C-alpha positions in Angstrom: 144.1 82.9 171.5 144.1 86.2 173.4 141.4 88.6 172.3 142.1 92.4 172.5 139.7 95.3 171.9 140.3 98.8 170.8 138.6 101.8 172.5 136.4 102.3 169.4 135.3 98.6 169.4 134.5 98.8 173.1 132.3 101.8 172.5 130.6 100.0 169.6 129.9 97.0 171.9 128.5 99.2 174.6 126.2 101.0 172.2 125.1 97.6 170.8 124.1 96.3 174.2 122.3 99.5 175.1 120.3 99.6 171.9 119.4 95.9 171.7 119.3 94.8 175.4 121.0 91.6 174.3 124.0 90.1 176.2 127.1 90.3 174.0 129.8 87.7 174.1 132.2 89.2 171.5 132.5 91.6 168.6 134.9 92.1 165.8 135.2 93.8 162.4 136.1 92.0 159.2 136.0 93.4 155.7 133.9 96.5 156.6 131.3 94.4 158.5 130.7 94.5 162.2 130.1 91.1 163.7 128.3 90.8 167.1 128.4 87.4 168.8 125.5 87.3 171.3 124.9 84.8 174.1 122.6 81.9 173.4 118.9 82.9 173.4 119.5 86.6 172.8 119.5 86.5 169.0 115.9 87.7 168.8 116.5 90.7 171.0 119.6 91.6 169.0 118.0 91.4 165.6 114.7 93.0 166.5 111.3 92.6 165.0 111.7 92.2 161.2 115.4 93.1 161.6 114.6 96.7 162.7 117.4 96.8 165.3 120.0 95.6 162.8 118.9 98.3 160.4 119.1 100.9 163.1 122.6 99.8 164.0 123.7 99.8 160.4 122.6 103.4 160.1 124.4 104.4 163.3 127.6 102.7 162.5 127.5 103.3 158.7 128.7 99.6 158.3 127.1 96.3 157.6 126.1 94.5 160.8 125.9 90.7 161.3 124.6 89.2 164.5 125.6 85.6 165.3 124.4 83.5 168.2 127.1 81.7 170.1 126.9 78.0 170.7 129.4 75.9 172.7 129.2 73.2 170.0 131.6 74.2 167.2 129.4 72.7 164.4 126.3 74.7 165.6 128.3 77.8 166.0 129.7 77.6 162.4 126.2 76.9 161.1 125.1 80.1 162.8 128.1 81.9 161.4 127.4 80.9 157.8 123.7 81.3 157.9 121.7 81.6 155.5 123.9 79.2 153.5 122.7 75.6 153.8 125.4 72.8 154.0 125.1 69.1 154.0 127.2 68.6 157.1 129.8 70.0 159.4 132.2 67.7 161.2 135.3 68.0 163.4 138.1 65.5 163.0 141.5 65.9 164.8 141.1 69.7 165.1 140.1 70.0 161.4 136.6 71.4 160.7 135.1 69.9 157.5 132.2 71.6 155.9 130.4 69.4 153.2 128.2 70.7 150.5 127.1 69.1 147.2 126.1 72.5 145.9 129.0 74.1 144.0 127.6 77.6 144.4 127.5 77.2 148.2 131.1 75.9 148.3 132.1 79.0 146.3 130.4 81.3 148.7 131.9 79.6 151.7 135.4 80.0 150.2 134.9 83.4 148.7 137.1 85.4 146.4 140.8 84.9 147.3 139.6 82.6 150.1 138.4 85.7 152.0 135.3 84.0 153.6 137.2 80.9 154.5 139.9 82.9 156.2 137.3 84.8 158.2 135.7 81.5 159.2 139.0 80.2 160.4 139.8 83.3 162.4 136.5 83.3 164.1 136.4 79.6 164.8 139.9 79.7 166.3 138.8 82.6 168.7 136.6 80.1 170.5 137.6 76.6 169.6 140.7 74.5 169.1 140.5 74.3 165.3 143.6 74.2 163.2 142.2 74.2 159.7 138.9 74.5 157.9 138.2 72.4 154.8 135.3 72.9 152.4 134.4 69.7 150.4 
């Protein structure tokens, strides 16, 4: 999948790296939230002590900010993406990502209203990995 950036998003990415000092892998906006995917080991720098850097960025951008640590393992990356939700397991079978949770509330949050959260998970996972579908059980 080819990733393209707008001038505005490139400016946001540059400001993020200047403010945090963290190495940025990717950035995108989804549902009025800016997502920043940082390189492994840079999550602490990006969030700041007690979340101070994230709060500062939210004030600057006037949007919600989420910072996610990249991992080359799709299951760990998805766990980082859905944090703070706790699931029972994440597996990949034949290009299908399966997220298992016995908690009905967690499954509801993973899917979201009109499958909004599930669609976001699918879009982000397919940016980096060969995933065809995501299933919540």
